[in-house]
C-alpha positions as CSV (number, residue, x, y, z in Angstrom):
1,X,12.0,-29.7,23.5
2,X,15.3,-28.4,22.2
3,X,16.0,-26.4,19.2
4,X,16.6,-28.8,16.4
5,X,18.4,-29.1,13.1
6,X,16.3,-30.5,10.2
7,X,16.5,-34.1,9.4
8,X,16.2,-35.6,6.0
9,X,12.7,-34.9,4.8
10,X,9.6,-34.2,6.7
11,X,9.0,-35.4,10.3
12,X,7.1,-38.7,10.6
13,X,3.4,-38.2,11.4
14,X,2.8,-38.0,15.1
15,X,6.5,-37.3,15.9
16,X,7.2,-34.1,17.8
17,X,8.4,-31.4,15.4
18,X,11.8,-29.8,15.9
19,X,11.7,-26.1,16.9
20,X,13.7,-23.3,15.3
21,X,14.7,-19.8,16.2
22,X,14.5,-16.9,13.8
23,X,18.3,-16.7,13.7
24,X,18.4,-20.3,12.3
25,X,15.5,-19.6,9.9
26,X,17.2,-16.5,8.5
27,X,20.2,-18.6,7.5
28,X,18.0,-20.3,4.9
29,X,17.3,-17.4,2.5
30,X,19.5,-18.4,-0.5
31,X,18.6,-19.7,-4.0
32,X,18.2,-23.4,-3.5
33,X,18.0,-23.1,0.3
34,X,14.9,-21.3,1.4
35,X,12.7,-21.7,4.5
36,X,9.6,-19.8,5.4
37,X,7.2,-19.6,8.3
38,X,3.4,-19.9,8.0
39,X,1.2,-20.0,11.1
40,X,4.3,-20.6,13.2
41,X,5.3,-23.7,11.3
42,X,8.6,-23.9,9.4
43,X,8.6,-25.1,5.8
44,X,11.6,-25.9,3.6
45,X,10.5,-24.7,0.2
46,X,13.9,-25.0,-1.4
47,X,13.0,-27.6,-4.0
48,X,9.3,-26.8,-4.3
49,X,9.6,-23.1,-5.0
50,X,10.2,-23.8,-8.7
51,X,6.8,-25.5,-8.9
52,X,4.9,-22.8,-7.0
53,X,1.9,-21.8,-9.3
54,X,2.5,-18.2,-8.5
55,X,6.1,-18.4,-9.5
56,X,9.3,-19.0,-7.6
57,X,10.1,-15.3,-7.4
58,X,6.8,-14.6,-5.6
59,X,7.2,-17.3,-2.9
60,X,10.9,-16.7,-2.7
61,X,10.3,-13.1,-1.8
62,X,9.0,-14.4,1.6
63,X,12.0,-16.5,2.3
64,X,13.3,-16.6,5.9
65,X,10.3,-14.6,7.2
66,X,6.7,-15.1,8.4
67,X,4.6,-15.4,5.3
68,X,1.3,-16.1,7.1
69,X,-0.4,-12.9,5.9
70,X,0.7,-13.4,2.3
71,X,-0.3,-17.0,2.4
72,X,-3.8,-16.2,3.6
73,X,-4.2,-13.3,1.2
74,X,-3.2,-15.2,-2.0
75,X,-4.8,-18.6,-1.4
76,X,-8.6,-18.7,-1.4
77,X,-9.0,-22.4,-0.4
78,X,-6.6,-22.7,2.5
79,X,-7.4,-26.4,3.2
80,X,-6.6,-27.3,-0.4
81,X,-3.2,-25.5,-0.3
82,X,-2.3,-26.9,3.1
83,X,-2.1,-30.4,1.7
84,X,0.8,-29.2,-0.5
85,X,2.5,-27.7,2.5
86,X,2.4,-30.8,4.6
87,X,5.4,-32.6,2.9
88,X,7.5,-29.4,3.2
89,X,7.0,-29.1,7.0
90,X,10.3,-29.4,8.9
91,X,9.4,-27.9,12.3
92,X,7.8,-25.2,14.3
93,X,8.8,-21.7,15.5
94,X,10.2,-22.1,19.0
95,X,7.6,-21.1,21.6
96,X,9.7,-18.2,22.9
97,X,10.1,-16.7,19.4
98,X,7.7,-14.0,18.3
99,X,5.6,-14.2,15.2
100,X,6.9,-11.6,12.9
């Protein structure tokens, strides 16, 4: 698959996810435009960050980077939290890109 640009909203269930390179992800680290990577999946947290129970500053600190370690450290029930991530999913880290 090619490296994609996000569409409007999350990918439909079962559809292949677009892939992104770190250089694309790093462009989304602004207030109101923030992406992060958890477990090699790319999430657009731009609108949701204000509702994050730990505060927008905490989650925003991990913008445009791999937040997997922090995600696992701060969330005891990962399955519960993942259901909140699902609607924010916009793609995956391209296979050739390293986890950071």
